[in-house]
Structures are given as C-alpha cells and as structure tokens.
N, C-alpha and C positions, 0 to 999 in steps of 0.2 A: 526471756529467751528460752527456747525449747532446746534442751541439750541431751544428746544421746551418748552415753558412755559405752564403748564397745570393746569386747575382749573375747578371744576364742577359748580361753580357759573356762572350765566349768565355774560357776559362781556360787556364792554363799546360798544355802548351807552345804552344797555338795563339795566345795573346796574352799578352804579358809586359809589363804597364804597372804603374803605382804601385798601383792597386787590387789587381791580382792578386798582386803581391809582398807587399802588406800582408795579404791574406787567407791566403796561404801561410805567412807568418810566424806569424799568429795560430794557424792549424791546428796548427803544429808545437808552439807554446807550450802550447796547450790539451792536446795529446796528451801532452806531456812531464808535465803535471800529473795524468795518468791519466784524462783525459776521453775520451769516444768522439766523435771529430770527423769530420764528412763535409762535403763541399763540393758544392753544386749550381751548375753554370755553363752558359753558352751553348756553342754549337757551330757551327763552320763546316764546309764540305765540303773545305776545303783541306788538302793534305798527306796523309801516310800515315794519321794519326789520323782525319781527316775521311773518307777513303775507307773505312777499316775500320769507322768508326761508321755510315756510311750502310748498309753491308751488315747490320751487326748490328741496326740499327733495323728493317729490312725483315723480319728473321727473328724478333725477339723481340715485336714489335708493342706494346711497352710505352710508346714515346714517349721513352725515354732509354736511354743506355748507361752502364756503370759501369766504371772502371778504378782500379787501386791503384798506379800507377807512382810517385806522389809520396809514398807511405808511408801514405796514408789514402785512403778511398773518394771518388772524384770522380764525380758523376753529371752527364751532359752531355746536353743536349737542344736542338733548334732553337729552342724557345720554352719556356724554363725554367718560366715561370709556369703553364704548362698542365700540368706534371707536378709542381709544388711539393707539392701536397697528398699525392699518391701517394708521393713520395720521403720527405716528413716522416714519413708513417705507417710506411713500410718501415724507416726507421732509428729509429723510436721517439723522435723528437726531443722533448726537454724544452723546448728553445728553438730558434727559427729566426731567423737574423739576415740579413734581405735588405739589400743594400747596393749602391753604385755604380749600375749601370743598372737601371732599372724596379723599384725596391724596392716601390713601391705596388702594381704588378700582382701581385708575388709575395705581399705581405701579404694582398691581397684574396682571392687563391686559397686562402689558409689559413683562410678563414672556415669554421668548422665542424670544423676539426682541433684536438684537444686538445693545444695547445702554446702557450707564450709566444712572442710576436713582438716583437723588438727591431730596429728599423730603424737601421742605422748610416749616417748621412748623410755620404757621402764626396765628392759632387759639388756644385758651386754652382748648376749649371743646373736650373732647374725642370722643363725638358722631359725631363731624364733620370730624373725620379721615375716617369714612366709613369702619372701621375694626380695628383690632389689629395690632400694630407694631411688635408684636411677630410673628416670622415665616417668615418675609421678609428677604430675603437674598441678600447680595451685595448691599444694599441700603445705601447711605450716607445721613446724616441729617444736615440741617442748620436750626437755629431758629432765629426768629425776635427779641428776647430779652433774657436776662439772666433768667428772670422769666419763659419764655417758655421753655428754655432748661432745667431748674431745674425741671419743671412740668413733662416733658416726660422722663427725667432721672429717677425720682422717680417712675413713673408709668410703664416704659417699659425698663429701664436700657439701654437706648440708649444715645450715646454721640452726641451732636449737636454743630457744630461751630456757634458762634453767629455773625450774621451780621444784623444790624438794618435795617429797611426798607429804601430803597434808595429813597430820596425825592428831587426833582429838586428845588433847592432854588429859581431859576428865575421864577418858576411858581406861587410862593406865596409871595415873598418878595416885599413889596411896602411901600410907604408913607401912613401914616394913620391919619385920622382926630380925631381919638380916641373919638367917640362920643356915643358908645353904649356898652352894654354887649351882646356878641353873643353867642347863644346856637345853635349848629348844630346837625340836625337830632332829632327832637323832638318826641322821641319814649320812652315808658316806660323803656326799657332796657338801654337807654342812659341817663336816670335820668329825665324824663319829670316832674314828680311830684315834684322833688327837685326844678328844674328850675321855675316851676309855683309858688312854694312857696316863692322862693327868689324874684321873681318879684313882688309878692303881698306884700312882706315886704319892698320893696324898690321903692315906687311909684315915687320918685324923679329922678329915673335912667331909661333911655330908654333902653329897651331890643329889640333885633332882634332874632327871631327863624327862622332858615333856614331849610326848608323842606329837608329830605334826602330820600334815596332809600327805606326806610322801612315805609314811610308814605303813606298808601293806602287811597283811596278816603273816606271810612267810618271813618278811623282814623282822617283824615283832617276835616271832618265835625264836629266830636266830639271835636277836638281841637279848632276849630273856636268858638264853643259855649262857651268854657271855657275862651278863650282869649277875648270874648266880655266884660268880667268883669274886664279886665286888660288893661286900656287904654295906659299904657306905654309900651305894648308889640306889636310888629309888626311881622307878619308872612311873610317871603319872600320865594319865590319858590326856588327849588333846582337850582343850577347853576354849571357849570364847570369852571366858571370864579371866582376862590377863591380870586383873588386880589381885585375883587369888594366887597367881603365880609370883608376881613380883612383891606381893605382901610378905613373902618368906625369903627372898632372894637377898644375899649380901653381895654377890658378884654374878654377872651374866658372862658366860663363855661363848664366844662366836668364832670358832677356828675354821671357818668356811674354806673349803678347797677349791672353790670356783670363784669367778669374779662377780661379786654381788654388785649390782648396778648402783645401789645406794646402801641399804642395810638398815631398815627401820627397826630391826632387832636391837640396834644400839641406842636409838632414840627413846623407844618406849621405856626402858628401865631407867634411863637418865633423868626422866621427868621426876622420878622418886629418889635421886641422888644415888643410884646404883651403878657402880663403875662396870665397865665392859673390857674384857680381855679378848681381843679380836685379831683376825688376820690382817696383815698390812698389805692389802691388795684391793683392786677395784674401787668402789665407792665407799668402802668401809672406813678408810681414814677420815673422809669428810664427815661421816656420820659419828664417829667416835670423838675426834678431836682430842682436847686435853682431858676428856672425861673418862679415860681408860688407858689401856696399854695395848700397843700394837706389836705384833710379832710376825716374822716371816712364816707364811702357812706351811712351809716345808721344814721348819725348825724341828729338832728333836722334841719329844714329849717332855723331856727334862727341862727345857727352856720354858715351855708353857707352864709346867708345874711350878717352877721357881716364881714366875710372875703371879700365879694364883696364890702361892703360899705367902708372898710378901704382902699382897693386899689383905690376905686373911688374918695374918699375925701382927703386922706392923700398923698399929692403930693410928698413929699420927699420919703416915703415908696414906692409909685408907681414908681417913677424914678429909684430907686435902684433896684426894682424887674424887671423893664423893661430892664435895662442894663444887669442884670443877665440872663434874657431870651435870649436876643440877643447873649450874650457871650456863653451861653450853646448851642446854636444852631450851634456853630462853633467847637464844640468838635471833637477830632479826629475820634471817632466812626461814625460820620456823614460825614466824608470826602468822597465825591462821588467816587473820583478816587481810594482810598484805598478799598472802598466797592466792586467796580467792580473787582479790581485786585484779592481780596480774593475770590469772587465767582468764577471767571474764573479759578483760581487755583484749587478750589475744583471741579469745572465741569470737569477739565482736569485730575482729579485723583491725583492731587499733594497735596491735603490737605483734611481734614475730616477723619473720621474713619468709613469705611464700616461696617455695621452690619453683 
C-alpha cells in the first residue's frame, strides 16, 4: 500500500512535538511492513533546512521540496494543503491520512484525487481542523483517544475508530536513576505556572525542565529570570534523545492547562515505570490510568506539591505506583502490532465508517 501521512505543522527536525513523533513512528512501522510511506508536512524558513528549502522552492517552482533524511520521503511546503493533490498523485497514494493541523483543508484539497482519505483526529481544538467536518464526503475517521472520538461525535456527528498514538517502546524505555521531577515543554499551556509553584514549594526536590518546541527565545529569557529564584530547578535544552531525559526521572509532571487529546507525555515515562502527576482533563486520564496521579488542572499549587511530595518521599506508595505505570504501559490498546493491523485495515477500506 502507498500511504501518505499529511500534516500542516512543520515536521521533524523543524518541529518535534507529540504529533510529529507519532507520525514518524507510524511511518517507520508501515515501512517495516513493506508499505511505501511518505509524509507531507509544513515548512518554516528557520534554520539550515528552512534556508535551503527557500532556495529550492524558487528553483523548482513546484510549491514543495522533498528530502529523505528520515529514511522515507518528506514533502515540505509553506501551505501543505495547496500541494496535497499534487503530492498525492506524485506518490500514487492509495490512502492519504490528514492529521493534527488543518486536516480538513488537506482533505478538501484532495477532492478529485483517486485516493482514500482517512482523517486521524489528534487535536481537541476545533480551530485546528481548518474547517468543518460537515460536508466532507467519503472520509473515514480515526481518533487518538476515546475523549477525542466523543468530542467530534458530539460536535459533528462523525464516528471515529479509536487507535491510540503508536509509541515505539524501545525509543523511551530505559533504566532510570530516579533523581528528579521532570517537566517537559515549560510553556503556559503545558502548565508552567503550576510547575513553578510546585518547585517553589518543594525546595528539597530537584526539578528538571526540558525545553520544548514552543519555547521561543523571548520565552526562554523570561523563564531563566524566574528560574534564577529556584535553585532546585535546572533548565535542559530540548532533545530527541528522550532516554537521556527519562533515565534520570523519578516523576514526570504534566499539569497541562489545555485539553490534551491524548497525552503521550504520560505513556513515554510509564514504559520505564515512572509515575506521572497530570491534569485530570482531556485525554490525559486515559493515558495516565493507574500509573500516576490525576489532579484538577485549576487546583492550587499546594495540591500539586502534596502529590509530588508523597510520590517522592513515600517509598511504598511510589513503588506501587511505579509498578502500575509499567503494567499500564503494556495494556492491549498500546500493542504496536495490533495498532498497525487496525490502521492498515481501515486504510484498506475494511474498517471504519465513511462519512
């Protein structure tokens, strides 16, 4: 099968978030099964890749550039929906899978292209769709959580098969020294204020904040000013080597202030038996399960700090939660083979309900 995974966000290495990681993991799994996989993503002018792409776009006049540095073709464009039909025809796509940012725009652009369209709903925000699901014909839907499926069934009366994000265990599972509380992507929407409050209330516990793709230079400067008053917090640069992050984590803090559609930030550390203290909203409860603690995202920082302190200091409680986290990471819904089988069946038109 020829599969085109499409997304309007910039793609690896220009942006490395949950959606990009999930798309990359899917691409590798499909390729390992012998399928021809390509990715269509957005593009920014930043960095070496952006500068080179800008020159190539002026020379080729196709509206997109292509590279194979990830082991499969990645087509990049300023506005991916404008080239989606051209790219789909070029790769001879049997199925195109729009997801994450602006899947509706991409699906609409494929009208008239001889290909199946399966929208993978990965975000909970309606504005990220790039249009209404009403009016799309012949489109099949997949959702990354039961929460996401319910959200769009209530809003648009569409039925989506649920397939949790595919996460390659071997990329994240590691032995850990369990020496800090880790907070990834210190951005207000991810709960920065809560994390700062917890760190201030737990001076005896070392914290590591790991920069993410949303931390711009101005945000970083402001953050460094605030961290100067918190000697127990270390800011670490973003990295693609998450084993090096989880290899030192005892607890992962995920106090997200927006509705995460799923929350792979909970699953990744659970592979290594690392409990998660997370917001009780969106898809995070599905991702955390018994392998952590769920807290009202608007609860005072004292409540969050109490949960962190108990996990840090109560060894029996920590060990029980750690075991639950590791066990929950192996639940059937996260079985990689089953996930790929289900998606391929849907892509082949043997599953899902076309709208």
